N, C-alpha and C positions, 0 to 999 in steps of 0.2 A: 256135839261133834266139832272138830276144828277143820275149817276149810283150808286148803293148801294156800300158802303164801309164796309169792315170788318177789324178788327184789331186782329192779332193772339195773342196779349198780354191780350186781354179782357177775363174775365171768361166765357162769353157767346159764345166765338168764335167757340168752337167745335160743339155746337148745331146748330149755324147759318151756319157753313161750311157744316155740314152734310145735312142740308136742301137744301143748294145751289147745291150741287153736286149729290143729290139723283137721281138715274136713275129709271125711271118708266118702269118696265119690264112687266107690265100688258098687255096682248094681248086683243085687241078689239074683243070680241067674234062675233060680227056681221060681221066685216071684215073677220074674219077667216071663218065664215060660208059661206059667199058669195064666197070667193075665193075657198074654198073647193068644193062648188057646181059647179063652173065654171071648175075647174081642172078635176073633175070627169066626167063632161059632155063632155069636149074635149077628154078625154081618151076614152069615150064610142062611141062618134059620129064623131070624127075626123074633117075633113074639114068642114062638115056641121055646127057643133057647133062653130068652129073657125070663120067661115064666119059670122055667126049670131051675135056673140058677137062683132066682129070687126065693122060690119055695125052699130050696136046699139050704142056702146060706142064712136066710133070715127066719127060718123055721115057720114058714107061712103055708097056708093051704088055699092059695088063690086059684081060681078056676080059669081066669083069663087075665091078660094085662089090662084090659079095660076096667076090671074091678079094682085095679091098683091105682087108677087115677083118683086124685083127691079133688073133690068138687070145690068150686069157688065158694059155695055156700058154707062148706065145712070150715074153710079158712076164715071166712067172715064171722061165723059163729064162734070160732075159737077166740077171735079178737074181742067180740062182744062179751064173752064169758070171763075174760081175764079179771082178776082182782084189780081194784082201782089203782093201787100203788104200782103194780106191774104194768098196767096199761099206760099210765102216765110216764113211767120210766122208758118204756119201749117207744112211745110216741115222741118223747123228748129226744131220745137218741136218734130216731129216724129224722126228725126235723133238723137236727144239727148236722147230721151226715149229708142230708140233701142240700142244705144251705152251703156247706163247704164245697160240695162237688158241682154245684151250679156255677161256681166261679171257674171251673176247669173247661167249660165247653169251648171247643175250637170252632172257628167260623170260616166261612168261605171268603177269599179275598182275591183281588185281581189288581194289576197295574198295567198301564199302557205306555209303550215306548214312543219315542219321537216319531218313528215312521208309521205308527198306528198298530203295530203288533201288540197283541194283548196276551198276557201271561198271568197265571194264578193257580189257585187250587180250590177245588170244591170239596166240602166236608159233608159226609153223610154218615148216619148211624148204621150199624150192622142191622140186617133184617131180623136176626134172631140170636139168642144167647142161651146156653144151657148152664144152669146153676147147680153145682153139686154141694149139698149141705150134709155134713156128717150127722149121723144119727145112730151110731152104734153104742159105744161106751158112754158117750156124752152127746148132748144136743147143743147147737150153737146158734141161737137166733141172732146174736150179734154178727156172726159171719154172714148170715143170710142178708142182713141189712147192708153190710159193707160190700157185698157182691151185687145185689140186685139194684140198689138205689143208683149207683153210677150208671148202670145200664139203662135204667128208667130215665134218668136225667139226660143221657145221650140221645134218647129217642128210639131205643131198640123196640121194635114192634112186638115181638114175641119173646117173652122170658119164661123159659121152661125149667122148673125146679125138679130135681130128683133128690129124694131123701130116703135112706134105708129105714125101715120100721121093724126091727127084730121082734118076733112074736106078735106082729101086728099092732104094736103100740105106737101111736102117733103122738108126738110131743105137741101139746097145745100152744106153747110159746113160739115154737117154730112156725106152726100154721098161722098164728096171729101175726108174726113178723112178715110172713109171705103176703098176707092180706094188706098190710101197711105198705109193703114195698112194691106193690103192683105186679106180682107174679101172674103170668097169663095162664099157665097150666102147671100142674104138679102131679108127680107120680111117686108112689111109695116103693121105690126101687133104689138100689145102691150098688156099690162095688164096681169092679171092672165091667160088669154087664150093663150097668147104667151108663157108663162112659161110652161104651160101644153103641148103645141105643141112641144116644144123643149125636154121636158122630155119623152113623150110617142111616139112622132112622129104622123103624120097624113098622109093622102094619098099624100100630097104635101110637107109638112115640115118634114125634116129628124130629127129623134131623135139624141140627142148628149150625150156625156159622162159627161159633166160638164156645168153648167150655171153660168155665172158671169155677173156682172154689176148691178148698182143701179136702183131703181124704187120706186114707191109709196107704200103705206101700203098694197095694194092688191097684188102687185108684191112680196113684202116681204113675205106675208102670203102664196102665192103660192109656193115660193121657199122653205119655211118650209115644205109645204105639200108634195113636190116631192123629198125632200132630202132622199137619200137612194136608190131611183130609179136612180137618177143622183147625181153627186157631186154639191156642190154650193160653192161660194167663202166665203160669210159671210152674215149676216143680218145686214146691216148698219143702224145706228141710225142718229140723227141730227148731223150736223157738230160741231166741237169743236176747239177752239184755246185757248192756254194758253201762256202768255208772261211773262217771268222772265226778269226784267229790273233793272239795277243798278241806274237808274235815270239820266243817261247821254245821253240818246237817245232823239232825237227831239220828243216831246210829240205828235206832229201832226202825225208822223210816227206810233207811237204806237196806237193812236186813230183809224187811218185808217186800221191798221192791225186787230184791234178788229172788225171794221165794215166789213172787208172782209169776215168774217165768219158769223157774225150776219145777213148779208143781205141774206143768204141762206133761212132761214125761222125763224119764231118766236120761235121755240124750240131750235135753235142753241145756243151754249154757248161760251161766250167770257170773259176771266178772265185775269187780270193783277196781278202779284205778284211783290212787290217791297219793299225794306226796307226804302224808301225815302218818307216820308209823304208829303213833298212839291211837289214832282213829281206827286203824286196822284192828287193834286189840279191842277197842270198844265195839266194833261191828262183830267181831268174833264172839264177844260176850252176849250181844243181842241175839245172834244166831242160836247160841246155846240155850238161851232162856226162852226164846219164842218158838223154836222148832217143835218142842213137845206139845205145843198148843195147836199145831196144824193138823187138820183132818187128813191131809195128804202128805203127812210127815215122811212116810217111807219113800215116796217118789221124790220129794224135795231132797231128802238125804242122799239118795243114790245119784241124783242129778248133780248136786254140789260135789259129791265125792268123785264122780266121773269127770266132770268138765268145768266145775266151778273154780274160782281163784280170787284171791285178794292180792292185788299187785301194788307194791310200793314203787313209786316213780321218783325221779329226781325233782320234778316240779310239774306244774299243770301243763306247761308247754310240751314236755315229753309225754304226758298222759294223752294229750291230743294226738301226737304222732303215733303212739301205740294204738289208739282207737282207730286211726285211719288204716293201719295195717290189718286190723280185725274186720273193718267194714261191717259193723253189726246191724242186725235187724232193728233193734231199739237202742237208742243212746240217750241216757239221761245226763244232763250237765247240771249237777247240783252244787252250784257255786255262787259266789257274788259275781255280778256282771257276766252272766252266762253267755250273752251275745258275743262278748270278746272271744271266748273260747270256741263258740260255735263257728265263728268265722274261720277258724283254723281246721275245721272238719270238712273233708270233701266226700267221704264215703260213709253213708248211714242210711238205713231205710227211713227212719223217723227220728227227729231230734226233739227231746223234751227239755225245755229250758227253764231253769229255776227250781227252787227247792219244793215247790208245791205241784210241780208237773209230774205226777206219778204216771208211769207207763200204763197202769191199769185204766186210767181215764181215756187214753188213746185206744185201748181195746174196745171200749164200749160207747163212749158218748162225746168225746172231744169234737169229733167231726172229720178229721183226716182219716184216710182208709187204714185199716189195720192189716190188710193183706200186703205184706212187705217182703222184699228180697232177703233171703237168708244165705248162709254158707258162703259169705264173702261176695255174693252176686250183687250187692249194693254198689260194687265198683262199676257196674255197667247196666244195671236195671233199676227200676223205679217202683214206687207203690202202685197198686191197682188204682185206676181212676177212670174218669169219663173217657179219656183218650184211648183207653183199651177197647172201648165199644164204638169208636168212630174210625172211619177210614178216609183217606185223602185221595182224591183224583186230580191229576195235573190238568190244567186248562191251557191250551195253546191255540191261539187264533192269529196266524201270520198274515200280515197285510201284503198287498201286491209289492209294495216297496220293500218290505222286510224280506220277501222271498228272494229278491235280487241279491241282497247282502248275505243272508243266511244260506242261500242256495250255493253260492260259490264257496263258502266256508265248509259246508257239508260235503260238497263234491270233492274238494281237495282232501279232506280227511278220509272220506270213503275210499277214494282211489289209493290213498296211502295204506289202507287196510285191505286192499284188493277185493273190494265189494262193489263191482261196477254197476249192478242194478240199483244199489243205494245212490250212487253218484248220479246215475241217469235220472232217477226219480226226482232229485233236486234240480238237475239241469233242465229238465223239460219245462220248468216254470220260469226259466231265465229269459229275459228279453235280449235280442241281439244287440250287441254294443255297436 
């Protein structure tokens, strides 16, 4: 196949580019309706509704929600039974992810003003977090590590995992990852019903303070529905990769990097930006030669046909400007002196600098979190991290002297807002002049 090519120097480029990167924010009303009905039913009927939906959607024959809880012993046994190579890989990834996130921990701080007034913030971990782990068409132990380990590092006391197990099949690698990541409790449930159970609690499943982790459209709709009752991480869209290349990287590497995200689903987006027209042809040739070797060829081909592009730019400076307009989830800068070009990027979920920094390493074991903002939300949001599992409380201890100064300021502003009780509250602490 040939991936579409765009040329930033052509008059039609802006219109073609806008169509390429347009984000469909329309919500499927039927999915929203079904998810809302499930959420409301689980809220009302608890375990009974949760059991009913789990048996129906996952083709289970469970007799109670209690039988759907996955014991700690089963998770540890799964870890112990892993083939040596898998266990070493999982432990290496977990160790690197933990080490990276340990550097993110926010701390309590205070400062004291000249009059003795003390101000600051206190940082505490959330009491509990719910971790949604996909388990339908594919299982993602890497996602479990990326969600659970920051919570564990933050000091979250209770980490509750939910994972669908269609036909009762439990993925041993996911269970092993749960043992490594410090999951407190785990349930073989999924879908909108699992999100509702975590948000409102049932007779068996505990309510949590925040729900994190990716899922299908029904899971995303349910997360929207319960937001406000609990916190959520984000509503993730299809995966994205953008590669800026100077034309000196092996084109096979670039083609495979584009494949790595295109293989997620047909709505994923993979784009190359380069000022080298000959390199675009070399990448096209690599795509044509390598695509037939891919087990997920059909998905990759549809993804590249739907949303992929190879874009010729005037220079690397313009490539960076276009990248900022896209605000991609993953941005590879495959050039000499990548730091120079990275300094020009303001909006990206994760930056991969240099020719050897493949995005796939970030997905599994580099260390930074792979839960990243998509659909241009990198303009205002950040990767999942320890800070998502911590909260801040302001500290205010006003001295007697401070109350004299601040009281008069507060009184003046409160009366300007016509809130006399506010003003009086501050004035009662003033000494007569």
